[in-house]
N, C-alpha and C positions, 0 to 999 in steps of 0.2 A: 524474705526473712520471717522469723517467727513473729506473728502479729502480737503475741503477748509481750514482746519487747516494748510496745507502745504504752503498756500499762505501767512501766517502771517510772517512778518519779526521779528527778535529778538527785544525785547523791548529796547528802548534806553539805559536803565541802564544795561541791559545784555551786550550790545555792549561796554559800558563804562568799565564795570568790566573786559571784555576780553582785552580791550586796555591797562588797567593798571596792568594786572595780573603779568607781569614779571618785573615791575618797582620797584627799590629799593628806598625807601624814606629816607630823611636825619634824622639822630638821633637828638633828642632834639627839634624838631618842632612838635607841636601837629597838628593833622589832622584837617583842616578847610574845610568842604564840602559846596559848593555853587551849589549843583546839584538838589536835590529833592525839589519840591515846597511844602514842608510840614511846615506849620507855627509852630514856636517855641515860640511865645509869649504865655503868660498865657491864658488858656481857660477861657471863660466867666464864672465867679463863679456862677452867678444866674442860669445858665443852669445845672451846676453840683449839686447845691442844690436841684433843682426841680427833677433831676434824682434820687437823693438819697431819697428824700421824697416820691417818688412814686415807689420805687423799688419793693414793694409788688405786683404791677401790672404785674410783670413778670409771674405771675400765670395765666394770661388771654391771650387768642389769640387776636391779633389785627386784625382789618378789613382792607382790601386793601385800601379803600379810606381815611383812617385816621379818626380821630374824627372831629366832626363839629367845636370844639374849635380850633384845629390846623389849619384846612382849613380857619377858620375865621381870625385867627391871621396872616396867610400868606397873605390872600386877603387884609386885612387892611394895612399891611406893603407895599405891592406892589402898592396899590392905593396911599399911601402917597409918596412913593419914586419916582414913575414914572408918577404922576399927571393923574391917570386914573379916568375917570368918574365912571366906575363901573368894577368890576371883581367878578363874581358870585362864591362864595366859594363852592357851591354845585356842579357846573358843569364845572367851568373853572380853577379849582385848583386841583392838585393831589400831595400829599406828596410822596417823594421817598427817597431811602436810598443813598443819595448823587448823584451828577450829573453823575459820571462815570457809575454806573450801569444803571441809567435811560437812558443815551444817548445810551449805548450799546443795552439795551432792546428795546428802541423805534425803532431803525433801524430794528430789527428783526420783530417787529410788523407791521411796516409801509411799508416796501419795497415790491412791487408787482413784482414778478419774471416772471409773464406772459408777460411782455413787457420789453423794454430796461430799465435797472435798474442802472442808474448812480447816484452817490451821490457826490456832489461838496463839497470840503473841502478846507480851506485855506492852503497854503503851504509856510513855514513849519507849523506844526499842532500838536495838541494833538492826540496821536497815536490811541486812542479809536475810533475816527471817521473812520479811515481806517480799523481797525480790525473788527469793527461792520459791516461795509459795506461788506467786503470780506466774513465774516461768514454768512451773510444774502443772499449771492449769487449775490451781486452787484459788480459794478466796480467804483472805486474812480475816480473822476475828480479833478485834482489838480489845484487850482487857486493860482498862484504865488503871494506872498506878498513881493514886492521889494521896495527898498528905494525910487525909483522915483515915487511911488504911495503911499507914506506914510506907507509902510509896511502893506498895505491892498490890497485885491484883486481888480483888475481893471475889474469891471463888464462890461464896454463898450467893452472890448477886447474879450468877449465870443460871438461867432456867434449864431444866432437864432437857427440854425439847431443843435447846441450842447445843448442849453437849452432844446430843445424838448425831449431829452432823459433823462433829469435829473428829479429825483423824490424827492430828498431832497437836500437842500443847508444848510450846517453848517456855521454859523458865530461864531466868538469868539471875543467878545469885552467886556472889554479890552483883548488884544490878548495875547496868550501864543504861542510863547516865546517873542514876540516883544513888548508887552505893548501898542500897537497902539489902539486907540479908534475910532470906526466907527461913523461918524457923522450922524445926523438924516436924512439928505437928501439922503445919501447912503442907509440907512435902508428903506426909502420910495421907492427908486429906486428898491431895491430888492423885496419889496412887489409888485410893479407894474409888475416886471418880473415874479413873482410867479403867479399872476393873468393871465398874458398873456400865460404862458407855463404850468400852472397847476402843480406846485411843492410846497412842504412844506418848509417853512423856519424854521430851528431849531437853535435858538440862545443860545449859551453857554455863560452865563453871570455870571459865578461863581466868577469873579474878580471885579464885578461891584462896590463893596463897598470899594475897595482899590484904592484911587485916591489922587493926590497930591494937586489939587486946590479945596479947600472946597467950592468955589463958582461955580464950574463947574463939577458936578457929571456926569459921562458918561451916555449918553442916552441909552434907551433900546428899544427893538423891539416892545413891547406892547405900549410904549410911542409913537412910530412912528405911530402905528395903531390908537391910540386914536386921534392924531393930524389929521389923515386922516378921522376921523369919523367912523372907523371900530371897533365898540365896540364889535362885535362878534369875533374879532381877527382871522378871517378866514385865514386858511392856515399857521398860525403862532403859534409857541410854544417857550417859554423861559424856560431855565434850570438854577436854582439857588441853592446855597448851603450855609450851615453855616460853612463849613470847613475853608474858608479864612476870611469871614466876622467876625466870632466869635471865631476863633482859635480852632475849634472843629472838626478836620479831623477824629478823631476816633468815633465821634458820628454817622457818615454816615447819615446825614440828609440834605434834600433839598426838592425842589418841581419843578414840571412842571406846567406851566400855559399857557392859551391861548384858542385856538379853542376848543369849547366844544365837537364837533363831533369827532375830533381827540382824545381827552382825553377819551371819552366814550369807543372807541375801545381799546385804550391803557390800560384803567382800566380793561377791560375784559381780555386782554392778561396777565396783572399782577396778576389777580385773579388765573389764572392757573399757572403762574410762581412762586407764593408763596413768594413774597418779601415784605410783609406788614411790616411797621415800628412798633417796639415794643412800648407798651404804655408808659413805663418810658422815652423812647427817645422822644416820642411825647410831653410829659410834658416839658422836657428840651428844646425842640425846640420852644414851645410856649413862654417860658421865654426869649429865645434869640431873637426871631422875635419881641417881644414886647419892647425890650430895645435898645436904640440908643447910650446911653452914652458910653458904652464899645466900640462900633464901632468907634465913634469919637476919643477915646483915641488910639485905634489901628491904625487908619490912622495917627495920630500924631507921633506914634513911627516909622512907615514906612517913613513918611516924613523926620524925623530926619536922618534916615539911608540913604535915597536917597541923601540928601544934603551932607552928609559926604562922601559917596562913590563917588558921582559925582565929588566933589572937588578933590579927590585923583586921579581918573582915567581919567578925561576929558583931562588933559594935554598930556596923552600918548596913549589914545585909542579913537577911533571914534565910537560913538553909538548914536541912536536916543534919543532926549530929552525925559526923562521918563514922561509919562502922568498918567499911572495907572498900576495896578497889582503890583507884587513885583519882577519883573525881569528887568535885563539890558541885552542888545543884542549887545555887542560890536564886531567890526571886529578885527581879530587878525593880528598882524604884520606878513607879509609873506604869509598870506592867507590860510595856512594849519591848519585847526582847530583841527585835530587829533594830529598832531605833537606838536602843541602848548599845547594841553591838557596833553599829556604825559610828556613833559619837565617841565611844571608847577608843575605837581604832583611830579616828580622826584626831583626837585630842591627846591620847596617851600612847599610841602605837602598840596597843595590846590587843591581840585577837582572842575572841572567845566564840563559842558556838551557840547560836540561838536555840533554846530548848524546843521551840515549835518545829524546828527542822528535823527533830528526832521523833516527833509524834504525829498522830492523825486525829481528826475530830472523833470523839468518842460517842457513846450512845446518846449523850445529851447535846451533841453537836459542838462541844468545846474540846479543843486540843489540850490535853493535860500537860503538855510541855510548854505551852504558851506562857509568857511572863517569867520564864526562868532562863538561865544560861548554864551551859556545862563548862566547868573548868577542869582541865586535865593537868594535874600537878606532876608532870613527868620529867621536867627539867631538873637540873641540879639545884641545890638549896638556894644559893644566892640569886639566881635568875628568877626562881619561883617567888621568892620573897619580894624582889623588886617589882614583879608583875602585880603581886597582891597590893603593894603600897600604891602603885599607880591606879589600880582599880578602886581602892578606897578614896584616893584623892578625887577621882572622877565622880564617885557617888556623893561625896561631901560637897563638891563644887556645884552639883545639880540638885542638892537637897532643897 
């Protein structure tokens, strides 16, 4: 087997299962998980109808680049959403089976192991960035996301000699687990660094459509390119998904868009990889990208939950004001996120994810996720509110 497999850490949910394995939970309290970022709102009905209507197309092989109709729907959506002058559906868009597989596969295709192969990732982070890097023979560079910099990487703190060995920089905005939004000026700064040091910017924007202020949608990397007049999106790729936007995590549908030269090479890799999206799923995806009404309603439901949960928890826990995504990132009393997670599960039958499981020790030897927990507010309102009330009772009991 590939020896690089031995470099992979257990996935956060494996660690969590081990942490809770010997814990006895109270009788009479139903389990309320706030752990996995799996939307539990109703999936977009129009996508399911399209899927059913075209189920007979399962008899046909799909092509790697997807149908022109799907690429066109994606390009039109991206141009509307991010104020793009142009996005060529034929060369600058590639449908994928969700951002997770696309992010992993892109690193395998893009990393050049003939020279220093560092991949910069926000810290804490979505674990696929690290796993993809290690299995491609690269070395992760952890960019700490701390409170003093708005839970975003401090680009100015990275020396030029470090950037020179970097081949890919991952951004995640809105962030997982912090919910932080990267402003346009920082995206433009990153593009300038990419030009100076010749690396690729890979922007994970799968939470871009879940935001609280309807008048302030999170900006995107291609939007920053367009404002700079870079309509070829050189060195830049964005990764988007229908999982969160349309409550369709099981559809495994998303896209990569940006630099046509990078996408041409990635498309060739994917032809051999054999991961084309089935035709019924493409029809469902077209329906979802063409409809905004359900997305607006989805944001409204999250906005209601954030308001309710924030009112409950703000008096007893410290967390950054939520901007986007469906996560809260509170600090735990006492600072031990593992101990807090165990005792909360044992006493209140509520599961949360220790923040240290999503981070690694940074340049100062300190894990920036330590002392915090990630709360995924994905369930319906009543269950989420009940979980927040139990969480508050737990904090107050141990104050």
